[in-house]
C-alpha positions in Angstrom: -55.9 -51.0 -37.7 -52.6 -51.4 -39.6 -53.1 -53.4 -42.8 -51.6 -56.9 -43.1 -50.6 -58.9 -46.1 -53.4 -60.4 -48.3 -53.9 -64.0 -47.2 -52.5 -66.5 -49.7 -55.7 -68.4 -50.0 -57.4 -65.2 -51.3 -54.7 -64.9 -53.9 -55.0 -68.5 -54.9 -58.8 -68.2 -55.3 -58.4 -65.0 -57.3 -55.9 -66.7 -59.7 -58.3 -69.6 -60.1 -61.1 -67.2 -61.0 -59.1 -65.5 -63.8 -59.9 -68.0 -66.6 -63.7 -67.9 -66.2 -63.5 -64.1 -66.0 -61.8 -64.1 -69.4 -64.8 -65.9 -70.9 -67.8 -64.1 -69.3 -68.7 -60.5 -68.5 -68.5 -59.7 -64.8 -72.1 -58.6 -64.4 -74.7 -61.3 -63.5 -78.4 -61.3 -64.2 -80.5 -61.9 -61.1 -83.5 -64.2 -61.0 -85.8 -61.2 -61.5 -83.9 -60.2 -64.6 -82.0 -57.3 -63.0 -78.4 -56.9 -64.1 -76.1 -57.2 -61.0 -72.6 -55.7 -60.8 -69.6 -58.0 -60.8 -68.3 -59.3 -57.5 -65.7 -57.1 -55.9 -64.2 -59.6 -53.5 -62.6 -63.0 -53.9 -65.2 -65.8 -54.3 -64.8 -68.9 -52.2 -66.9 -71.8 -51.0 -65.5 -73.0 -47.7 -67.4 -74.1 -44.5 -66.5 -71.9 -41.6 -65.4 -74.1 -38.6 -67.9 -74.3 -35.6 -66.0 -72.1 -33.2 -67.6 -71.5 -29.7 -68.2 -67.7 -29.1 -69.8 -65.6 -26.5 -72.4 -62.9 -27.3 -72.9 -59.5 -25.8 -75.3 -61.0 -23.2 -72.6 -63.3 -22.0 -74.3 -66.4 -23.4 -72.5 -69.2 -25.4 -73.1 -68.8 -29.1 -71.4 -69.3 -32.4 -71.7 -68.4 -36.1 -73.7 -71.6 -36.5 -76.5 -69.9 -34.6 -77.0 -67.7 -37.7 -77.3 -70.6 -40.2 -80.3 -69.9 -42.5 -79.3 -66.3 -43.0 -76.6 -64.6 -45.0 -73.9 -63.2 -42.7 -71.8 -60.1 -43.2 -68.8 -60.4 -40.8 -65.9 -58.2 -39.9 -63.1 -58.1 -37.3 -63.0 -55.3 -34.8 -62.1 -54.2 -31.3 -64.0 -51.7 -29.2 -60.8 -49.7 -28.5 -59.8 -49.4 -32.1 -59.0 -45.8 -33.2 -58.0 -46.3 -36.9 -60.5 -48.4 -38.8 -63.1 -50.2 -36.7 -65.3 -47.2 -36.0 -65.4 -46.7 -39.8 -66.3 -50.4 -40.3 -69.2 -50.0 -37.8 -70.3 -46.9 -39.7 -70.2 -48.9 -42.9 -72.3 -51.6 -41.3 -74.9 -49.0 -40.2 -75.2 -47.8 -43.8 -75.4 -51.4 -45.1 -78.0 -52.4 -42.5 -80.2 -49.5 -43.5 -79.9 -50.4 -47.2 -80.7 -54.0 -46.5 -83.8 -53.1 -44.5 -84.9 -50.7 -47.2 -84.6 -53.5 -49.7 -86.8 -55.7 -47.6 -84.0 -58.2 -46.8 -83.5 -57.6 -43.1 -84.8 -61.0 -42.1 -82.4 -62.8 -44.5 -79.2 -61.0 -43.5 -77.2 -60.9 -40.2 -74.4 -58.4 -39.5 -71.7 -59.6 -37.2 -68.6 -58.1 -35.6 -66.2 -60.4 -33.8 -63.4 -59.0 -31.6 -59.7 -59.6 -32.0 -59.2 -58.3 -28.4 -60.7 -60.9 -26.1 -58.8 -59.7 -23.1 -60.6 -56.4 -23.0 -63.7 -57.0 -25.0 -65.9 -58.6 -22.4 -69.7 -59.0 -23.0 -70.2 -55.9 -20.8 -67.9 -53.8 -22.9 -69.6 -55.1 -26.1 -73.0 -54.0 -24.7 -71.5 -50.6 -23.9 -70.1 -50.3 -27.4 -73.4 -51.2 -28.9 -75.2 -48.6 -26.8 -72.5 -45.9 -27.6 -72.4 -46.5 -31.4 -75.8 -47.9 -32.3 -74.4 -51.2 -33.4 -77.6 -53.2 -32.9 -76.3 -56.4 -34.5 -74.4 -59.5 -33.2 -71.2 -58.6 -31.3 -69.1 -61.6 -30.3 -66.1 -62.3 -28.1 -64.7 -65.6 -26.8 -61.5 -67.3 -25.6 -58.2 -66.3 -27.1 -57.7 -69.8 -28.5 -61.1 -70.0 -30.2 -60.9 -66.6 -31.7 -57.4 -67.3 -33.0 -58.9 -70.4 -34.7 -61.7 -68.5 -36.3 -59.5 -65.6 -37.5 -56.8 -68.0 -38.7 -59.3 -69.7 -40.9 -60.6 -66.4 -42.3 -57.0 -65.2 -42.9 -57.2 -62.3 -40.4 -53.8 -61.6 -38.7 -53.7 -59.6 -35.5 -51.2 -59.0 -32.7 -50.8 -56.9 -29.5 -48.8 -53.7 -30.1 -47.4 -51.0 -27.8 -49.6 -48.0 -27.3 -48.6 -44.6 -28.6 -47.7 -41.6 -26.4 -49.7 -40.0 -25.0 -51.9 -43.0 -24.5 -55.5 -42.5 -25.7 -58.2 -42.6 -23.0 -60.5 -45.6 -22.9 -64.0 -44.2 -23.7 -65.6 -46.7 -21.2 -63.3 -46.7 -18.2 -61.9 -43.2 -18.8 -58.4 -44.6 -18.0 -55.3 -44.5 -20.3 -55.2 -47.5 -22.6 -52.2 -49.8 -22.1 -51.8 -51.6 -25.5 -53.2 -51.7 -29.0 -54.1 -54.6 -31.3 -53.1 -54.3 -34.9 -55.1 -56.4 -37.3 -55.8 -56.9 -41.0 -59.1 -55.6 -42.3 -61.8 -56.9 -44.5 -65.4 -58.0 -44.7 -66.6 -61.6 -45.2 -69.8 -62.9 -46.5 -71.2 -66.3 -45.4 -74.2 -68.1 -47.0 -77.1 -69.7 -45.0 -75.2 -73.0 -44.8 -72.3 -71.3 -43.0 -69.9 -71.3 -46.0 -67.6 -68.4 -46.6 -68.5 -67.3 -50.1 -66.9 -63.8 -50.6 -64.1 -62.0 -48.9 -63.0 -58.4 -49.5 -59.7 -57.3 -48.1 -59.2 -53.7 -47.0 -60.7 -50.9 -45.0 -64.2 -49.5 -45.4 -64.9 -46.3 -47.4 -68.0 -44.6 -46.1 -67.6 -41.5 -48.3 -66.5 -39.5 -45.3 -69.9 -40.0 -43.7 -69.6 -41.1 -40.0 -71.6 -40.1 -37.0 -70.1 -37.7 -34.5 -69.8 -40.4 -31.9 -67.9 -42.8 -34.2 -65.8 -39.9 -35.5 -64.8 -39.1 -31.9 -63.3 -42.5 -31.5 -60.8 -42.0 -34.4 -57.2 -40.8 -34.0 -55.3 -38.9 -36.7 -54.7 -42.1 -38.7 -58.3 -42.9 -38.3 -59.4 -39.5 -39.6 -57.1 -40.0 -42.6 -58.7 -43.4 -43.2 -62.1 -41.8 -43.1 -61.4 -39.0 -45.5 -58.7 -40.6 -47.8 -58.9 -44.4 -47.4 -56.3 -46.6 -49.1 -57.0 -50.1 -50.5 -60.6 -49.6 -49.5 -64.0 -51.2 -50.3 -67.0 -49.0 -50.6 -70.4 -49.6 -49.0 -71.9 -50.0 -52.4 -69.3 -52.6 -53.4 -70.0 -54.6 -50.2 -73.8 -54.3 -50.9 -73.2 -55.5 -54.5 -71.3 -58.6 -53.3 -74.1 -59.3 -50.8 -76.7 -58.7 -53.5 -74.8 -61.2 -55.8 -75.4 -63.9 -53.2 -79.0 -62.8 -52.6 -79.7 -62.4 -56.3 -81.0 -58.8 -55.8 -79.6 -55.4 -56.3 -79.2 -53.4 -53.0 -78.7 -49.7 -53.5 -76.6 -47.9 -50.9 -78.3 -45.2 -48.9 -78.8 -41.9 -50.8 -77.7 -43.6 -54.0 
């Protein structure tokens, strides 16, 4: 959706990282001796609060249930037309690359809604079936989601819908409001600490399934073909690989 300001904590962490970066080359050597690219995002080390969530099956859950795995996390809503379908497409590409690298058991992909009023477990299940998003989709109470996103620095708010109103792909009724939110991708370590954050929209190189493309409006199509302030799938995989100590090539790279 519409970009928001970069969270101050990201800026502070970036400034704190400048001095070490003046002293060392950005690339890192993995445990296997492979040269890894420098980290794209801001590096952090903060424990994510244990916020109660609800999964797509309607069962109580939380990010703590994924401890022991590296987590790739992004905000989304199922009725987004500008960015979220592209994020889902980026996750599909990343998931395929992680599986090809033999790391599927060590990595969990997660999308958490910023629209708890509409994104019920049933709608999350329908979105997964529609788009092929076979990873963790979470909703929850408005208060708990606000707590999680405030910690991660994601701003969001309800906004008026455009005219004519887009049609809800699930109910086939006109939508009544939109939710603008900041965009990014967050990487958690197996202990549940936020380790890397990249602010911006996903750049999938214009490659998106027909189904996901059909969810985009004109702004979304522009974001697909000419994204601004974007992170690429390979950059996200490089940051994940930095944590795993392994190079993860993007699909078709």
